[in-house]
N, C-alpha and C positions, 0 to 999 in steps of 0.2 A: 504494500500500500504506500502511495506517495506521501511524503511528509508535508503537512499543511504549513505554509509560510504566511502568517497573517500580514506581514509587511507587503506582500504582493497582492493582497486583496484591495479592491477599490474602497475609497472612503465611504461612499453612500451605502455600500453593502454592510460595512462594519457598523456604521451609525444606526442603520435600521435594525440590525440584530440587537444592538445594545438597548435601544429604546423599547423593544418588544419584550425582552426577557430579564434584564438586570434591574434589581431593586437596590438602589444606591443607599448607603448609610448616611444618616443625618442630612437627608436631602428631600426637599419637597418635589416629588416626581412630576407633578403637574407643571411646575415651573421649569424643571430641568428639561422635560421633553419638548417644551416650546422654545427653549433657548438654543443658541448656537453652540451645542455641546461638542466636545472633542473626544476622540477615542485614541488613546496612547498605544502605539505599537512597538516602540523601541526607545532605548535611552542612549545618549551620547554624552559622556562626561557628566556634567551637572545639569544637562538638559534632557527634557522629555520630548519625543517626536511623535506627532499624531499621524493618522492615516492619510492626511493630505500633505504630509511632509513639513508641517509647521513645527517650529521649535519653541519650547517654553522652559525657561529657567525653573528648576524645581525649588520654588520658594517656600515650600512647606516641609522640605526634607522627607517627602513621601510619607506624610503623617508623622513627622518628628523623629524618624528612625534612621534615615539614610546618613551614611558616613562618607563613603568614598565616591559618591556619584553612581553613574550607571555605565556598565560595560565591563570588559575583561579586566581582571586583576587577580591577585593572589587568593582572595577569598573565593572567587568564582572557580579558580583552578582547584582549590581544596574541595569544594563541593562536587565538582566533576570527578575528581579522583575518588572521593568517598562513594559516589554513585556506582563507580565501576567495581567497588569491592563489596559493599554492603549497603543496600538501599534503605532497609528498615529492619529493626529488630527490637522487640519489646524489652522494657526494663522490669516487667512483672516476673520476678524470679530469676532474671538473667542480667548480666552486665554487658557493656559494650566498650570497646576501646576509646572511641571519641568522648563518650559521656564520662568515663572515669578520668581521662586526661583533662577535660575541661573543668570538672569538679575540683581537681587538685589545683589547677591554675586559679580558679575563682576564690578558693579558700585562702590561697596565698595573697591574692589581691585585696580581698575584703577582710581587713584586720578584725579579729575578734569572732569571726564566724567559723563554724566547725563542719557543717554538713550542707549539702546542696540538694534541693528537691527541684526536679525539672517539671515545667508546665509548657503549654503551647503559646501563651500570650500573657500580657500584663494582667488582664482581668482575672484569669485563672490562677496566676501567681498570688494575687491578693486573696482569692478564695482559699487557696492552700494555706496561706499564712493565718487567716482567721480560724480555719479548722485546727491548725496546729495550736493556736492560743487556747481555744476552747478545750481541746483534748488534753493539753498540757496540765491544766488545772484539774480536770477530771481524773487524769492518771495519778495525780498527786493526792487525790482524795479530798480536794477542795474545789468542787464545781463552781465555775463562774460563768455568767451568761451575758454580761453587759459589755458594750464597746463605747469608746469615746473617740470622736474625730473632730476635725476642724471645719468651721463654716467655710464655704467656698471650696472645700476639698473635692477632688475627683480621683477615683481609683479604678474606673472601668465600668463595664456595662452588664456584668452578670449580677445576680441577685445580692450576694454578699457585698460585692464591690459597690453597687449602687447604694446600698444601705449606709456604708461608711463614707461614701463620696456623693452624697445626695445633692443634686442640683435640680431645683423644682422644674425649671423649663425643660430639662432633659428627661426627667424621670417621674414627673407627677402622675402620669398614667399608670405607673407600675407600683404605686405605694401599697396596694393590697398584698403584694408578695414580698415586701421589704421588711427588714427587722428594724425595730425602733432603736435609734442610736442617740447617745447624749452628745451634743455639739457644743464646742467652746469657740470663742472668737479667734480669728486669725489676725496676723499683724499687718493689715493693709492700712496705711496711713491716710490715703486719699479718701475723703468724705467720711472719715472715722469719727470726727468731732474732736480729735486730739491734735494739738499743734506740735507737740514734741514726740518724736518716735519712741523715746525712752519711756515716756508716760504711757503710750499705747502698749508697749511690750509688757510693762508692769501690770497693766490692766488685764491683758491676755493671760499672763501667768497667774494672776490672782484668781481669775475665773476658772482656769484649768485646775488649780489646786483645790478650789472650793468643790468642783465637780468630783475630782478624784477622792477627796476626803469623804464626801457624801457616799461614794460608791465603794469605799474601802472594803475589801473582802468579797466584792461582787463583780468588779471590772476585770474582764479577761485581758484586754489590751487597749492601748491608745494607738490609733492609726493615723499617720500623717505623711504627706509628701515630704521629701528631703530637700532642703535648700530653697525650694520655691513651689508655689502652686501655679500650674500652667493653665489647664482648662478652666479653672475657676477665676481667671482674670490676670494671669501673670503677676503673682504676688511674690516679690523677692523678700526673703526673710531678713530682718535686721540682724546685725552681729550679736551672737550669744543667745539669741532667742531659742534656737533648736537645742543648744546645749542645756539651757535651763529647763526646757520641756523634758529632755532626757533625764535630768536630775530629779524632776518631779515624779516621773514614773518610777524611778528607783526608790525614791523616798516613800511612795505610797504602794510599793510592792505590786506594780502593774507592768505587764509586758509592753514593750515599745515595738511597734511594727512600722518600719520606714519604707516608703514607696519611692524607689529611685528608678522606676521603670522609664520615665521620661527625662529625669534630671541627672542620672548617673552616666558614667563613661564619657565625660567631657562636656556635656551640654552647658553646665554652669562653670566650666573651667577646671574641674577636678575629676579624677577617675572615679573615686568613691566620695560622694558629696558628704556623707555622714562623718567621714574622717576629718574633712576640712571643717565641718561644723562642730567638731569635738563632742559628738554625741555617741551614745552607746546603745545601739538597737539590740533587741533580742532576736528579731527576725528582720531581714531586709530583702526587698524584691527588686530584681533587675529585669530589663527587657529591651525592646526597641533597638537601641544601638548595639546591643550585645552581639547580634549577627550582622551588623551594618545595614540592617533592614532587608537582607537577602533571604531570610528564612524565618518562619514563625517559631520563636523559642523564647522562653522566659524562665526565671529561676526564683526560688524563695530560699534564702540561706538562713540557717538557724545556728545560734551559738550552742555550745556543748551542753549546757544545763537544760536547755529546751529539748534537744535531741535525746538526752539520757532518760528523760521522763517517759519516753516511748519504749524503752527496753524492758524485756521480761519474757515470760513464757507465752506461747500462743494462747494458752488457756486463760491467761489474764486479760486478753483482748485489749492490750495497750497499743498495738501497732497502728500506724496512721492509715485510715481508710480513705485514701484519696489517690487518684491516678488518672491518666489519660492514655488513649491508644497510642498517641505519638510522643509520649513522655520521653525526653532525652533522645529525640530523633538523631540518628548518627550523622545525617547530612547537616542538620542544624548545628550540632556540636562541632563538627569539622569546620563549618563556616565561622563559628564563634572563636575557635582556637586560632584560625588564620587571621581573623579580624584583629584580635588582641595582639598578635605578633606584629601585625602591620602598624598598630598604634606606636609600638616601640621603634620599628624599622624606619618609619617616616617621621618620627618625633612629632606626632600629631598634637600632643598636649601643648607644646611650645607654639605651634601654629595657631591653635585655638586661643591661647593667651594673647598673641599678637593681633589676631583678628578681633578679639574682644576689646582691646584698646582702641582699635580703629572704629568699631561699632559705637563705643562710648563717645568718641569724639563727634560722630555724626548725629548722635541723639540731640545735641544742642540745637541743631537746625529745626527740629520738630517743635521745640519750645517756642519758636518765633511765630508759629502758625496759630491764629486766633482760636480755632476749635480744638486745639490740643490742650487737654486739661491736666494730664499727668503722663510722665514718661518713666518707665521702670526697666532696668537693665542689669544683667549679670551674665558673664560668659558669652555664649552665642545664643542669647535669648533676650528679647526686648518686647515690651508691651507699650503701645502708644494709645492711650485712652482719649477718645474724642467726645466732646460735649458742647452743647450750645445753650447758653443761658442757664448753666448749671445742671442741665438735664442731658441724659445720654443722647448722642447724635442720631437724629432720624432725618432722612431725606424726604422731600415732598412726594416723589413719584415711586420710590422703591426702597427696599431695605438697604442699609449701608453695606451689609455683607454681600448682597446681590450685586450692588454697584462695583465693589472691589473685585469680586470673582470675574465679572464680565470684562471690566476695563483692564485688569491685570493681564488677562489672556490676550487682549488686543495689543498689549505692550510687550508680549513675549515672555510673561512670567506667570506662574501659577501661584495664586495666593488664596487663603481663606482667613476670615476674621473670627474673633470670638465676640459676637454681638457688635458693640461699638468700639472694640479694642483691636487695633491692627497688631499682628504678631509677627515679629521678625525671628524666624527660627530655621536657619539654613542648614544644609548638609554640613556635618562637622568639619570636613576637610575642604570646604569651599575655597576656591582661589580668590585673591583680593579683587580682581576685576569683576568677577561674578558677584561677590559680596557688595561691591560698589553699585553695580546695576540693581541689585535687590533693594538696597537702601534708597537709591534714587527713585525707584518705582513707588515705594511706600510714600516717599516725600511728595512726589507729583500727585499721587492719588489723594493724599490729605489736602493738598492745596486745591485740587479740583472739587473735592467734597465741600470745602469751605464756601465755594461759590454757589452750591446747589441748595 
């Protein structure tokens, strides 16, 4: 049978098939099908190419996970080599070479962690972490059922993840299947009512301690993103905030689950953000950039004390009842191993630091635009919040996000907003010229929106 090459198919044929059969995530399909939608058929460097041959800078890092761009590299070679040896083998009762090698590397990288549990994506890593926390206390003979999380937190789209990362606009329809979670305020200074960031942090810590004290002996874990909240509005944590949160969990005998799925492996300028934040998680989750975005793989790492609580005889029923068909997929693990080696080979962290300084210098230009109400930045992440007359920006004829999505494609860049917040979140290894184009595009769109 001849191999199907989608790049040789006509644009209209691909467009029609996509409209008829694909249900896109977080997309109003009635609007999408009426729009000048695009079908991506290949990638070239940091660009995506559609069925008509049009090129778009990957301005969202393919949903925040792309590292090296698109096309042949050592990670792709490692995946190809693994496919020639072993395509898939279960971890249910068996081990595999790539999964054991990657686990060893991750434990060395993630200081304080002792064991690695593999999942398929960030949401399921959070689910695994929550189940670990619940069963940890049960196995110790001290059952606990409550969770605490931050306002504006986001941890994924499965039931447990939605519960601890509840955003009403996203998940309001699903409340009947969600668990009640205790929420504490997060440290976003903008529109907080506080003039000084230190006062805001003190307030957040006081409210968190009040909640943990009230739940002492009942709370299984506090769940929070590490270093910053992204989907909840690009909230960059003030210095020492996360460290103090970690200390509160230790003080009140509560497990700390940190979500580095989107913020780890360089996004905020550090390989492991919790280390830079001087915090001590009991469980930490990684994903997205783990495989450079080339394969669905995520992990939940636990420290030794947590892992040891699951040891015993089968008859004691202490082992973790959680797993996935593709847990520790050999191809994904091979991709992650090659990816992490490439970080060192290409000195990626230094490049990220240099590009972060450039991005910081460009953020000043946004502050001169009248509708820009707040600018937040760290590493290769920035949030530009737009408002008019003190209210979130709304355009007269369409949603702001719709305007940005359409106009950015016309300018040769793919962008998505978080409501009225423009998000700068490029592939981690992006070159300076492409980063300049990305910032220029955001700047031009903000100026255009001001006139609408």
